[in-house]
C-alpha positions, 0 to 999 in steps of 0.5 A: 248694536242692542239697546239695554234699555228703553222708553219711548212716549208712542210704542216701541222704538224701531231699529231702521225703521220709523216709528209706528203704532203700538206693535214692533217691527210697524214703522216705516223707512224712515225719512227726514225732510224728503230724506229716506235712510235705509238704517236708523233709529225710529223713536217717539218722544219723551224716548231714552234708549240706552246703550252699554258700550264699556267706554271702546267708543268715540263718536256718534252720529247722525241726521235728526228730525222729526219724521216724514210720517208726520206731515205737518205737524210734530216738534221735538229735541234731540240730545246725546247723554254720555254716563249721565252728561250731555255731550249733545243737542239739536235745535227744536226741530218741526216737522218740515225742516230738512235733516238736522246733523248732530254729532256727540263726542262720547270718548270712553263712555260706558253708557250712552242714552240717545234722548228725545223730548217734545220739543216744548209743546206736547208729544202729539205727532212726534215721531223723531227719526234718527236717520244714518246713525252710525256709532264709531268704536276702537 
């Protein structure tokens, strides 16, 4: 699914790759806590990637965390907004953490935003990936 707008803390967001540097397509395969994901979304905090769904989807799910490209540093917090209302939020996740399963009920939402914050300590090393990201749409 293509986004309608995207703000990203470092370079562009990456579809099916971790966040890279300043160019599009320069990320690596997504990996969180040693688990590889062929599909997903790579960002860097702070990030806000907005999708238009037109009310036709029920759920969003992903395995989220600091991408393994950052071996020892980074802390992030993921949230999902449906028409501006927060419907899911992860705890603050660190580079050493395993992937966290994030499920969001987005039933009837026209717009959904995938947001990541810096975990409260600045955004250095905050490569934030959503592995296995899936939309459940009717």
